[in-house]
NULOFI-659905 format. One record per residue (C-alpha): x, y, z; residue in three letters; residue number from 1. Coordinates in pm, 1 decimal. Example, Ala and Ser with C-alpha at 12.3 -4.5 7.8 and 13.67 -1.06 7.14 Angstrom:
BEGIN
<<1230.0 -450.0 780.0> 'ALA' 1>,
<<1367.0 -106.0 714.0> 'SER' 2>,
***
This chain:
BEGIN
<<8558.0 6923.1 18699.6> 'MET' 1>,
<<8324.3 6635.2 18705.4> 'SER' 2>,
<<7971.9 6674.0 18863.3> 'GLN' 3>,
<<7896.9 6481.9 19168.6> 'PRO' 4>,
<<7674.8 6155.2 19106.2> 'LYS' 5>,
<<7319.9 6208.9 19207.3> 'LYS' 6>,
<<7230.7 6020.4 19502.1> 'GLN' 7>,
<<6951.3 5773.1 19539.4> 'ALA' 8>,
<<6693.2 5811.2 19820.3> 'HIS' 9>,
<<6463.2 5537.0 19926.8> 'PHE' 10>,
<<6134.8 5517.2 20169.5> 'ASN' 11>,
<<5988.4 5198.7 20256.9> 'LEU' 12>,
<<5603.4 5163.5 20170.0> 'PHE' 13>,
<<5522.1 4904.6 20462.8> 'LEU' 14>,
<<5217.6 4720.0 20370.9> 'TYR' 15>,
<<5120.6 4399.3 20569.7> 'GLY' 16>,
<<5305.1 4099.8 20430.9> 'SER' 17>,
<<5419.0 4258.7 20128.9> 'GLY' 18>,
<<5292.2 4438.5 19823.2> 'HIS' 19>,
<<5208.3 4103.7 19640.5> 'HIS' 20>,
<<4839.9 3961.2 19691.8> 'GLN' 21>,
<<4967.5 3658.0 19743.0> 'ALA' 22>,
<<5256.6 3735.3 19982.0> 'ALA' 23>,
<<5087.0 3676.8 20319.8> 'TRP' 24>,
<<5022.3 3284.8 20203.3> 'ARG' 25>,
<<5387.8 3228.2 20196.3> 'ALA' 26>,
<<5538.6 3003.8 20489.2> 'GLU' 27>,
<<5791.0 3266.3 20543.5> 'ASP' 28>,
<<5536.5 3562.4 20548.1> 'SER' 29>,
<<5470.0 3769.9 20885.7> 'GLY' 30>,
<<5098.2 3743.7 20840.2> 'ALA' 31>,
<<5077.4 3590.2 21159.5> 'GLU' 32>,
<<5259.5 3897.3 21347.9> 'ARG' 33>,
<<5069.5 4176.8 21193.5> 'LEU' 34>,
<<4900.8 4266.8 21512.4> 'SER' 35>,
<<5241.5 4268.0 21689.0> 'GLU' 36>,
<<5448.6 4560.6 21743.0> 'LEU' 37>,
<<5784.9 4353.3 21736.2> 'ASP' 38>,
<<5738.0 4274.9 21381.0> 'TYR' 39>,
<<5718.5 4670.6 21286.6> 'TYR' 40>,
<<6025.0 4728.4 21491.4> 'ILE' 41>,
<<6218.6 4463.9 21317.0> 'GLU' 42>,
<<6146.6 4589.9 20993.0> 'LEU' 43>,
<<6212.5 4944.3 21083.5> 'ALA' 44>,
<<6544.2 4865.4 21249.2> 'GLN' 45>,
<<6611.4 4664.8 20903.1> 'LEU' 46>,
<<6525.3 4988.0 20712.9> 'CYS' 47>,
<<6774.3 5180.1 20939.6> 'GLU' 48>,
<<7043.2 4932.1 20885.5> 'ARG' 49>,
<<7000.9 4993.3 20525.6> 'GLY' 50>,
<<6998.9 5364.3 20551.1> 'LEU' 51>,
<<6687.9 5428.0 20398.1> 'LEU' 52>,
<<6517.4 5767.2 20437.0> 'ASP' 53>,
<<6201.6 5672.6 20561.4> 'ALA' 54>,
<<5913.8 5412.9 20654.4> 'VAL' 55>,
<<5574.3 5509.9 20494.3> 'PHE' 56>,
<<5234.9 5375.5 20614.7> 'PHE' 57>,
<<4918.2 5419.2 20376.0> 'ALA' 58>,
<<4599.6 5395.6 20568.4> 'ASP' 59>,
<<4216.3 5328.8 20551.0> 'GLY' 60>,
<<3933.7 5401.6 20736.1> 'GLN' 61>,
<<3735.9 5077.5 20688.9> 'ALA' 62>,
<<3811.9 4712.2 20642.9> 'VAL' 63>,
<<3840.5 4568.8 20276.8> 'ASN' 64>,
<<3527.1 4404.9 20203.5> 'PRO' 65>,
<<3754.0 4148.6 19995.8> 'GLN' 66>,
<<3957.1 4103.9 20325.4> 'ALA' 67>,
<<3909.1 3744.7 20308.6> 'ALA' 68>,
<<4060.0 3690.7 19968.3> 'ALA' 69>,
<<4287.7 3955.1 19909.6> 'ALA' 70>,
<<4479.7 3940.8 20225.3> 'GLY' 71>,
<<4578.4 4205.5 20474.7> 'PRO' 72>,
<<4575.1 4585.7 20436.9> 'THR' 73>,
<<4647.8 4753.1 20768.1> 'TRP' 74>,
<<4597.2 4702.1 21147.4> 'PHE' 75>,
<<4748.4 4998.3 21372.9> 'PHE' 76>,
<<4675.4 5342.1 21329.6> 'GLU' 77>,
<<4973.6 5483.6 21171.2> 'PRO' 78>,
<<5054.4 5789.5 21383.7> 'LEU' 79>,
<<5042.4 5582.2 21711.3> 'THR' 80>,
<<5253.4 5299.2 21543.5> 'LEU' 81>,
<<5505.6 5565.9 21391.5> 'LEU' 82>,
<<5549.6 5707.6 21758.3> 'THR' 83>,
<<5618.0 5373.0 21881.5> 'ALA' 84>,
<<5873.9 5312.8 21614.9> 'LEU' 85>,
<<6028.5 5648.7 21689.3> 'SER' 86>,
<<6157.0 5509.8 22017.1> 'GLN' 87>,
<<6343.6 5228.0 21853.8> 'HIS' 88>,
<<6513.4 5412.0 21567.1> 'THR' 89>,
<<6719.2 5688.2 21552.6> 'THR' 90>,
<<6748.0 5827.1 21203.3> 'HIS' 91>,
<<6468.1 5673.8 21007.3> 'LEU' 92>,
<<6200.3 5918.2 20890.0> 'GLY' 93>,
<<5844.9 5844.7 21023.3> 'LEU' 94>,
<<5569.5 5918.9 20712.1> 'VAL' 95>,
<<5216.9 5852.0 20768.0> 'CYS' 96>,
<<4896.5 5869.8 20539.0> 'THR' 97>,
<<4634.2 6167.0 20676.7> 'VAL' 98>,
<<4316.9 6212.6 20514.5> 'SER' 99>,
<<4169.7 6543.4 20470.9> 'SER' 100>,
<<3845.3 6424.0 20426.6> 'SER' 101>,
<<3825.6 6307.6 20774.8> 'PHE' 102>,
<<4055.2 6494.7 20972.3> 'TYR' 103>,
<<4050.6 6844.3 21085.2> 'THR' 104>,
<<4336.3 7082.2 21043.6> 'PRO' 105>,
<<4409.6 7146.3 21407.4> 'PHE' 106>,
<<4370.8 6792.4 21506.8> 'HIS' 107>,
<<4598.6 6660.5 21222.4> 'ALA' 108>,
<<4855.0 6938.8 21279.0> 'ALA' 109>,
<<4884.5 6865.2 21667.3> 'ARG' 110>,
<<4913.1 6486.4 21613.2> 'LEU' 111>,
<<5188.0 6543.8 21326.9> 'LEU' 112>,
<<5384.4 6807.8 21528.2> 'ALA' 113>,
<<5371.6 6577.1 21842.8> 'SER' 114>,
<<5533.9 6281.7 21636.7> 'LEU' 115>,
<<5789.2 6520.8 21493.0> 'ASP' 116>,
<<5901.5 6644.3 21814.4> 'ARG' 117>,
<<5900.6 6316.5 21971.9> 'ILE' 118>,
<<6120.8 6135.3 21695.0> 'SER' 119>,
<<6356.4 6423.7 21691.1> 'GLY' 120>,
<<6246.3 6607.4 21337.0> 'GLY' 121>,
<<6160.7 6266.5 21151.3> 'ARG' 122>,
<<5804.6 6284.2 21089.7> 'ALA' 123>,
<<5645.1 6340.7 20737.4> 'GLY' 124>,
<<5254.3 6327.1 20600.9> 'ALA' 125>,
<<5084.9 6215.6 20286.4> 'ASN' 126>,
<<4790.0 6408.0 20250.3> 'ILE' 127>,
<<4486.8 6207.4 20083.9> 'VAL' 128>,
<<4153.5 6267.1 19987.9> 'THR' 129>,
<<4030.6 5905.9 20056.6> 'SER' 130>,
<<3863.6 5668.6 19770.4> 'MET' 131>,
<<3598.6 5476.6 19915.3> 'TRP' 132>,
<<3209.5 5545.8 20039.3> 'ASP' 133>,
<<3291.8 5261.7 20294.7> 'ALA' 134>,
<<3524.9 5476.1 20470.5> 'GLU' 135>,
<<3283.7 5776.2 20482.0> 'ALA' 136>,
<<3019.2 5587.4 20618.4> 'GLN' 137>,
<<3229.7 5516.8 20957.6> 'ASN' 138>,
<<3241.2 5914.8 20957.9> 'HIS' 139>,
<<2899.8 6012.7 20963.7> 'SER' 140>,
<<2838.5 6033.1 20594.9> 'MET' 141>,
<<2657.4 5815.4 20330.3> 'ASP' 142>,
<<2904.6 5853.9 20076.0> 'GLN' 143>,
<<3253.0 6041.6 19990.2> 'LEU' 144>,
<<3188.4 6396.3 19854.7> 'GLU' 145>,
<<3283.9 6422.8 19487.7> 'SER' 146>,
<<3627.7 6455.1 19330.5> 'HIS' 147>,
<<3630.2 6801.2 19303.6> 'ALA' 148>,
<<3460.7 6862.0 19645.8> 'GLN' 149>,
<<3740.7 6659.7 19814.7> 'ARG' 150>,
<<4043.7 6831.6 19654.1> 'TYR' 151>,
<<3877.9 7160.0 19739.8> 'GLY' 152>,
<<3899.4 7050.8 20105.2> 'ARG' 153>,
<<4218.3 6925.1 20079.1> 'ALA' 154>,
<<4373.8 7237.8 19943.3> 'GLU' 155>,
<<4220.3 7421.7 20240.1> 'GLU' 156>,
<<4326.4 7192.4 20508.4> 'PHE' 157>,
<<4705.9 7171.4 20362.4> 'ILE' 158>,
<<4680.7 7559.7 20366.5> 'THR' 159>,
<<4582.9 7568.8 20730.6> 'VAL' 160>,
<<4809.0 7294.8 20842.1> 'LEU' 161>,
<<5120.7 7466.8 20739.2> 'LYS' 162>,
<<4973.1 7800.5 20874.3> 'ALA' 163>,
<<4928.0 7633.7 21206.0> 'LEU' 164>,
<<5266.8 7487.6 21207.3> 'TRP' 165>,
<<5442.7 7829.9 21199.8> 'GLU' 166>,
<<5195.6 7984.5 21495.5> 'THR' 167>,
<<5424.6 7879.6 21791.0> 'TYR' 168>,
<<5795.5 7889.6 21716.8> 'PRO' 169>,
<<6021.2 7682.7 21970.5> 'ALA' 170>,
<<6192.7 8034.5 22034.5> 'ALA' 171>,
<<5895.5 8154.7 22213.1> 'ALA' 172>,
<<5946.5 7899.1 22500.7> 'VAL' 173>,
<<6160.6 8098.5 22749.6> 'LYS' 174>,
<<6123.0 7894.0 23059.1> 'VAL' 175>,
<<6218.7 8202.2 23285.9> 'ASP' 176>,
<<6132.3 8108.6 23627.3> 'LYS' 177>,
<<6101.4 8455.7 23734.7> 'SER' 178>,
<<5760.8 8457.8 23558.4> 'GLY' 179>,
<<5751.2 8415.0 23173.6> 'GLN' 180>,
<<5750.2 8052.4 23031.7> 'PHE' 181>,
<<5629.6 8127.5 22685.0> 'THR' 182>,
<<5665.3 8498.7 22493.3> 'ASP' 183>,
<<5320.1 8551.3 22401.1> 'PRO' 184>,
<<5433.7 8822.0 22154.8> 'ASP' 185>,
<<5570.8 8546.2 21946.8> 'GLN' 186>,
<<5268.1 8341.2 21962.0> 'LEU' 187>,
<<4984.7 8439.1 21667.3> 'ARG' 188>,
<<4659.9 8319.8 21573.2> 'THR' 189>,
<<4556.9 8248.1 21207.9> 'ILE' 190>,
<<4201.6 8347.8 21225.9> 'ASP' 191>,
<<4095.8 8131.7 20911.5> 'HIS' 192>,
<<3764.9 8124.7 20788.7> 'VAL' 193>,
<<3700.3 7927.7 20464.1> 'GLY' 194>,
<<3462.2 7698.5 20304.4> 'GLU' 195>,
<<3535.6 7368.9 20503.3> 'HIS' 196>,
<<3722.5 7481.8 20830.4> 'PHE' 197>,
<<3719.9 7777.5 21056.6> 'LYS' 198>,
<<4030.6 7775.3 21286.0> 'VAL' 199>,
<<4159.4 8039.2 21517.6> 'ARG' 200>,
<<4475.3 7887.8 21613.5> 'GLY' 201>,
<<4768.2 7914.1 21766.0> 'PRO' 202>,
<<4857.2 7540.3 21803.2> 'LEU' 203>,
<<4944.6 7429.7 22128.6> 'ASN' 204>,
<<5306.1 7293.6 22049.6> 'LEU' 205>,
<<5610.3 7441.9 21970.9> 'PRO' 206>,
<<5769.4 7379.4 21641.4> 'SER' 207>,
<<6015.5 7069.4 21606.0> 'GLY' 208>,
<<6380.4 7050.5 21502.9> 'PRO' 209>,
<<6284.3 7043.9 21136.7> 'GLN' 210>,
<<6039.0 7336.3 21158.9> 'GLY' 211>,
<<5744.0 7124.7 21033.5> 'ALA' 212>,
<<5671.8 6778.2 20911.7> 'PRO' 213>,
<<5785.9 6697.3 20551.6> 'VAL' 214>,
<<5476.2 6720.9 20340.0> 'LEU' 215>,
<<5410.5 6425.8 20078.9> 'PHE' 216>,
<<5135.3 6387.5 19827.4> 'GLN' 217>,
<<5074.3 6134.3 19564.0> 'ALA' 218>,
<<4881.2 6352.1 19304.5> 'GLY' 219>,
<<4803.2 6177.4 18978.3> 'ALA' 220>,
<<4502.7 6331.8 18833.7> 'SER' 221>,
<<4466.9 6702.5 18735.9> 'GLU' 222>,
<<4390.4 6832.4 19046.7> 'GLN' 223>,
<<4623.4 6606.7 19245.2> 'GLY' 224>,
<<4925.2 6733.8 19038.0> 'ARG' 225>,
<<4815.5 7074.5 19106.3> 'ASN' 226>,
<<4782.0 7005.9 19476.6> 'LEU' 227>,
<<5108.7 6851.8 19488.5> 'ALA' 228>,
<<5277.5 7132.1 19294.8> 'ALA' 229>,
<<5163.6 7393.7 19507.7> 'LYS' 230>,
<<5237.3 7207.7 19843.6> 'HIS' 231>,
<<5426.8 6884.3 19812.8> 'ALA' 232>,
<<5807.2 6853.2 19914.3> 'GLU' 233>,
<<5812.9 6487.3 19821.4> 'ALA' 234>,
<<5583.9 6323.6 19570.8> 'ILE' 235>,
<<5508.3 5953.5 19553.8> 'TYR' 236>,
<<5457.0 5891.4 19189.9> 'ALA' 237>,
<<5308.0 5611.7 19000.2> 'VAL' 238>,
<<5507.1 5492.8 18678.6> 'ALA' 239>,
<<5518.0 5149.4 18494.3> 'ALA' 240>,
<<5857.0 5259.7 18324.0> 'ASP' 241>,
<<6122.6 5504.4 18287.2> 'GLU' 242>,
<<5961.8 5705.6 18022.0> 'GLN' 243>,
<<5616.4 5745.0 18199.4> 'MET' 244>,
<<5812.3 5848.7 18490.3> 'ALA' 245>,
<<6008.0 6104.5 18280.7> 'GLN' 246>,
<<5684.7 6256.4 18137.7> 'ASP' 247>,
<<5527.5 6267.7 18510.9> 'TYR' 248>,
<<5847.2 6448.1 18646.1> 'ALA' 249>,
<<5858.1 6714.3 18375.4> 'GLN' 250>,
<<5490.0 6774.2 18408.9> 'ASP' 251>,
<<5501.6 6808.7 18775.4> 'VAL' 252>,
<<5808.9 7010.9 18777.8> 'ARG' 253>,
<<5656.6 7250.2 18545.5> 'ARG' 254>,
<<5334.7 7293.7 18761.2> 'ARG' 255>,
<<5608.9 7371.5 19065.3> 'VAL' 256>,
<<5756.7 7623.2 18861.1> 'GLU' 257>,
<<5423.6 7794.3 18795.6> 'ALA' 258>,
<<5319.3 7769.0 19146.7> 'ALA' 259>,
<<5619.7 8023.0 19233.1> 'GLY' 260>,
<<5838.1 7725.1 19403.9> 'ARG' 261>,
<<6195.5 7576.6 19302.9> 'ASP' 262>,
<<6112.9 7288.9 19040.0> 'PRO' 263>,
<<6435.2 7133.3 19164.1> 'GLN' 264>,
<<6344.1 7172.6 19536.7> 'GLY' 265>,
<<6111.1 6840.3 19558.4> 'ILE' 266>,
<<6180.7 6483.5 19536.0> 'ALA' 267>,
<<5976.2 6262.7 19313.2> 'ILE' 268>,
<<5998.0 5905.3 19416.7> 'MET' 269>,
<<5787.0 5663.0 19197.2> 'PRO' 270>,
<<5680.5 5327.0 19358.7> 'GLY' 271>,
<<5927.8 5025.4 19257.5> 'LEU' 272>,
<<5862.8 4664.9 19321.4> 'VAL' 273>,
<<6203.8 4448.4 19312.3> 'THR' 274>,
<<6242.9 4081.8 19267.4> 'PHE' 275>,
<<6630.1 4038.6 19326.6> 'VAL' 276>,
<<6844.8 3720.7 19298.0> 'GLY' 277>,
<<7227.7 3644.5 19283.8> 'LYS' 278>,
<<7128.5 3555.7 18915.8> 'THR' 279>,
<<6856.2 3644.8 18683.8> 'LEU' 280>,
<<6661.2 3294.2 18711.0> 'GLU' 281>,
<<6692.7 3326.2 19090.7> 'GLU' 282>,
<<6492.2 3640.7 19071.0> 'ALA' 283>,
<<6259.4 3515.7 18824.3> 'LYS' 284>,
<<6198.7 3209.7 19057.1> 'ALA' 285>,
<<6117.4 3400.8 19356.8> 'LYS' 286>,
<<5847.4 3599.2 19128.6> 'GLN' 287>,
<<5727.4 3279.3 19012.1> 'ARG' 288>,
<<5703.6 3137.6 19379.4> 'ALA' 289>,
<<5468.1 3424.8 19451.2> 'LEU' 290>,
<<5279.1 3423.6 19151.6> 'ASN' 291>,
<<5207.2 3043.8 19212.9> 'ASP' 292>,
<<5020.5 3121.2 19536.2> 'LEU' 293>,
<<4752.4 3353.1 19373.8> 'LEU' 294>,
<<4413.7 3237.4 19362.1> 'PRO' 295>,
<<4400.1 3199.9 18985.9> 'ILE' 296>,
<<4019.1 3210.4 18938.4> 'GLU' 297>,
<<3980.1 3546.1 19132.8> 'GLN' 298>,
<<4261.9 3693.3 18961.3> 'SER' 299>,
<<4142.2 3604.7 18626.1> 'LEU' 300>,
<<3789.2 3745.7 18702.5> 'ASP' 301>,
<<3966.0 4082.9 18799.7> 'GLN' 302>,
<<4159.6 4074.9 18472.0> 'LEU' 303>,
<<3828.3 3993.6 18277.6> 'ALA' 304>,
<<3688.8 4301.9 18445.8> 'LEU' 305>,
<<4014.0 4522.9 18367.7> 'PHE' 306>,
<<3996.5 4415.3 17987.1> 'VAL' 307>,
<<3626.7 4369.5 17948.8> 'GLN' 308>,
<<3658.7 4029.8 17773.7> 'GLN' 309>,
<<3639.3 3666.7 17888.8> 'ASP' 310>,
<<3984.6 3555.1 17985.6> 'VAL' 311>,
<<3899.8 3226.2 18149.9> 'LYS' 312>,
<<4005.4 2999.5 17858.1> 'ASN' 313>,
<<4337.7 3183.2 17821.6> 'TRP' 314>,
<<4653.3 2958.5 17867.0> 'ASP' 315>,
<<4833.4 3069.7 18159.5> 'LEU' 316>,
<<5171.8 2995.1 18061.2> 'ASP' 317>,
<<5140.7 3135.4 17719.5> 'ALA' 318>,
<<5199.8 3496.1 17610.0> 'PRO' 319>,
<<4910.7 3713.8 17683.3> 'VAL' 320>,
<<4679.1 3732.4 17356.9> 'PRO' 321>,
<<4659.9 4010.5 17137.8> 'GLN' 322>,
<<4464.6 4297.8 17310.2> 'LEU' 323>,
<<4245.8 4592.8 17117.8> 'PRO' 324>,
<<4430.1 4927.2 17127.1> 'PRO' 325>,
<<4366.7 5170.0 17393.7> 'ALA' 326>,
<<4144.5 5382.0 17142.7> 'GLU' 327>,
<<3910.2 5102.7 17069.5> 'GLU' 328>,
<<3872.5 5011.3 17455.6> 'PHE' 329>,
<<3550.9 5110.7 17621.0> 'THR' 330>,
<<3570.2 5013.5 17960.7> 'GLY' 331>,
<<3814.5 5196.4 18237.9> 'PRO' 332>,
<<4080.5 5334.0 18053.3> 'ALA' 333>,
<<4340.2 5411.6 18299.2> 'GLY' 334>,
<<4385.2 5041.4 18446.9> 'ARG' 335>,
<<4375.4 4938.3 18075.5> 'TYR' 336>,
<<4610.5 5162.4 17948.7> 'ALA' 337>,
<<4859.9 5030.3 18230.0> 'THR' 338>,
<<4801.0 4659.9 18138.1> 'ILE' 339>,
<<4892.9 4746.0 17774.8> 'LEU' 340>,
<<5206.0 4924.7 17889.2> 'ARG' 341>,
<<5287.6 4629.0 18115.2> 'LEU' 342>,
<<5253.0 4384.8 17827.1> 'ILE' 343>,
<<5483.1 4593.4 17604.7> 'GLU' 344>,
<<5734.6 4633.6 17882.3> 'ILE' 345>,
<<5757.1 4285.1 18021.5> 'HIS' 346>,
<<5612.9 4039.5 17750.7> 'HIS' 347>,
<<5464.0 3829.1 18016.6> 'PRO' 348>,
<<5269.5 3493.0 18010.7> 'THR' 349>,
<<4914.7 3549.3 18131.7> 'VAL' 350>,
<<5035.8 3417.0 18457.9> 'ARG' 351>,
<<5328.5 3655.7 18491.8> 'GLU' 352>,
<<5071.6 3933.2 18416.0> 'LEU' 353>,
<<4849.4 3826.4 18686.2> 'LEU' 354>,
<<5159.9 3867.9 18913.9> 'GLY' 355>,
<<5251.5 4202.3 18791.9> 'LEU' 356>,
<<4882.0 4317.7 18871.2> 'LEU' 357>,
<<4916.9 4160.4 19208.0> 'ALA' 358>,
<<5255.8 4286.0 19301.7> 'ALA' 359>,
<<5234.1 4630.9 19202.4> 'GLY' 360>,
<<4966.8 4716.9 18967.7> 'GLY' 361>,
<<5074.5 5025.4 18749.7> 'GLY' 362>,
<<5405.3 5067.3 18960.2> 'HIS' 363>,
<<5778.4 4962.4 18801.9> 'CYS' 364>,
<<5886.3 4615.9 18860.1> 'THR' 365>,
<<6241.9 4535.4 18839.3> 'MET' 366>,
<<6357.2 4176.1 18841.6> 'ILE' 367>,
<<6730.9 4068.4 18823.9> 'GLY' 368>,
<<7071.6 4059.3 18995.6> 'THR' 369>,
<<7185.2 4346.7 19201.3> 'PRO' 370>,
<<7390.7 4483.0 18923.8> 'GLU' 371>,
<<7081.4 4493.0 18665.2> 'MET' 372>,
<<6856.2 4661.7 18919.1> 'ILE' 373>,
<<7112.6 4911.6 19008.4> 'ALA' 374>,
<<7181.3 4977.6 18636.0> 'ASP' 375>,
<<6798.9 5078.2 18614.5> 'GLN' 376>,
<<6809.4 5272.1 18912.1> 'ILE' 377>,
<<7115.2 5475.8 18800.1> 'GLU' 378>,
<<6937.7 5533.5 18461.1> 'SER' 379>,
<<6597.9 5681.5 18613.0> 'TRP' 380>,
<<6833.6 5901.8 18862.2> 'LEU' 381>,
<<7043.5 6050.2 18552.3> 'ASP' 382>,
<<6756.7 6070.8 18318.0> 'SER' 383>,
<<6540.8 6282.9 18569.5> 'GLY' 384>,
<<6293.7 6028.8 18593.4> 'ALA' 385>,
<<6311.8 5987.7 18962.4> 'ALA' 386>,
<<6525.4 6139.8 19280.6> 'ASP' 387>,
<<6462.1 5812.9 19444.3> 'GLY' 388>,
<<6198.9 5545.3 19489.6> 'PHE' 389>,
<<5883.6 5431.1 19725.7> 'ASN' 390>,
<<5984.2 5071.4 19764.7> 'LEU' 391>,
<<5710.3 4830.5 19750.3> 'MET' 392>,
<<5873.0 4504.6 19856.5> 'PRO' 393>,
<<5631.2 4191.2 19698.4> 'PRO' 394>,
<<5698.1 4024.8 20025.0> 'SER' 395>,
<<5792.4 4128.3 20367.4> 'LEU' 396>,
<<6059.5 4071.1 20517.2> 'PRO' 397>,
<<6213.6 3865.2 20235.6> 'GLY' 398>,
<<6211.7 4091.4 19949.1> 'ALA' 399>,
<<6308.7 4393.6 20149.2> 'LEU' 400>,
<<6605.0 4210.5 20305.9> 'GLU' 401>,
<<6719.8 4125.5 19932.9> 'ASP' 402>,
<<6703.0 4490.5 19841.4> 'PHE' 403>,
<<6920.0 4588.7 20135.7> 'ILE' 404>,
<<7166.5 4309.6 20167.7> 'GLU' 405>,
<<7223.8 4301.9 19796.6> 'LEU' 406>,
<<7122.9 4616.8 19598.8> 'VAL' 407>,
<<7222.1 4895.5 19856.4> 'ILE' 408>,
<<7585.8 4778.9 19876.9> 'PRO' 409>,
<<7591.2 4771.2 19474.7> 'GLU' 410>,
<<7468.4 5144.6 19498.7> 'LEU' 411>,
<<7709.9 5233.1 19736.7> 'GLN' 412>,
<<8001.9 5063.8 19551.1> 'ARG' 413>,
<<7915.9 5286.1 19256.8> 'ARG' 414>,
<<7896.6 5607.6 19471.1> 'GLY' 415>,
<<7492.9 5648.6 19448.2> 'ARG' 416>,
<<7405.5 5587.5 19786.7> 'TYR' 417>,
<<7502.6 5708.1 20141.4> 'ARG' 418>,
<<7726.1 5495.9 20374.9> 'THR' 419>,
<<7603.9 5635.8 20695.8> 'GLU' 420>,
<<7337.3 5890.7 20764.0> 'TYR' 421>,
<<7470.6 6242.0 20750.6> 'GLU' 422>,
<<7161.3 6439.2 20926.7> 'HIS' 423>,
<<6924.8 6369.6 21195.2> 'ASP' 424>,
<<6612.8 6518.4 21055.4> 'THR' 425>,
<<6388.5 6388.6 20745.8> 'LEU' 426>,
<<6402.1 6688.1 20569.4> 'ARG' 427>,
<<6765.1 6670.4 20542.7> 'GLU' 428>,
<<6821.1 6317.5 20455.7> 'ASN' 429>,
<<6587.9 6366.2 20190.1> 'LEU' 430>,
<<6807.1 6668.1 20068.9> 'GLY' 431>,
<<6519.3 6907.9 20081.0> 'LEU' 432>,
<<6543.9 7282.2 20144.2> 'PRO' 433>,
<<6562.8 7357.9 20507.2> 'ALA' 434>,
<<6300.9 7540.0 20712.0> 'LEU' 435>,
<<6382.1 7752.5 20981.7> 'GLN' 436>,
<<6424.8 7557.9 21286.1> 'ALA' 437>,
<<6416.8 7716.6 21613.7> 'LEU' 438>,
<<6515.1 7442.2 21871.7> 'PRO' 439>,
<<6349.8 7485.6 22244.7> 'VAL' 440>,
<<6623.1 7288.2 22355.5> 'GLU' 441>,
<<6870.3 7572.7 22359.1> 'ALA' 442>,
<<6624.0 7780.3 22557.2> 'ALA' 443>,
<<6553.8 7502.6 22831.8> 'LEU' 444>,
<<6936.6 7442.5 22847.1> 'ALA' 445>,
<<6998.7 7813.1 22890.4> 'GLY' 446>,
<<6714.5 7837.3 23160.0> 'SER' 447>,
<<6875.1 7577.9 23351.4> 'ARG' 448>,
<<7265.4 7703.6 23347.5> 'SER' 449>,
***
């Protein structure tokens, strides 16, 4: 008997006018609408028509110092925005970034549990440690703590967060009008005293339909991977190609198993940038149109910083000149290694390399027809490189429409993607192991009967 085909999962990483740095400059971009709720409602409803698992918002706590040239990043606070979107969607998961460096566990647990209950069990959270001193300076700090200190705080933060979500089971709500609204015997404190936090509990909100929000993580460093292995249910990964993704997935699953968890009970979702056309040339033309909008001088300055050499005299439409091997490079090693990998994979011209860096950095970029992109997605699924992808459309709404209208139907024809939502909660739609869900609605209905 043949094994069922592995199904693809997709989140939309919703970012400004798109992930290409010049997307906001395109005539058909949504740049003028970034402070309008309706812009995000339309994108979320488009995702739901495409049967995507979730929409995801990154977040930052400071204005980008290069905002004038780099374009838009974020406007709305994501938990507030996702709560609004929950009222205009019915199945789409709602995932936001929460910084363990700036939130307290009780505050975050209550906000996320509120979103989860308001949305009917569709909330998720990507826990990050934040990156920039400018963010810390908006939170009564001169600078961020060290990498090790931030990850120590994040470990404790997530542990307390998860504990709080278990302190007020929905079944504790009785609504017995003869005298008992909540059964106090089912509530518990956590009485946590740690290096970073002191939290009594319980949370003052009953658990939601999926038990607790889904925990995401984007660990790339050694500490990040260990944190993801211990706590994450879904992982946003960075991989320029399938082999890098396989290596990452194998490493993380080994760590998950070493942490005493099921290595197949998590979803690994690398970032994916796509340029889709009915022909390969059409797809390449869409990529060129965005690349032509890049401020070339600034992009070359950035590339010079990455490769530690003068690039201003490079021919933009010629292949990238030969670069020294990684072992001879003395600058920032991670970004340089990514550039070497992009050159190896795509054999780009200088202009195309600038575009690849502008559209997704080290994330995978697929260019081609729906059939070509579906072939690659199937390969990643079958090789164990991915359980799905965190879509990073280079432009919004155009590139998202292309993926949903062209690639999704092709995957459905191949039996690789759902034709309707089969579940109501984010955890179920992602195919993750269930948590015990004790819906309060049954108790409320019983009290009224």
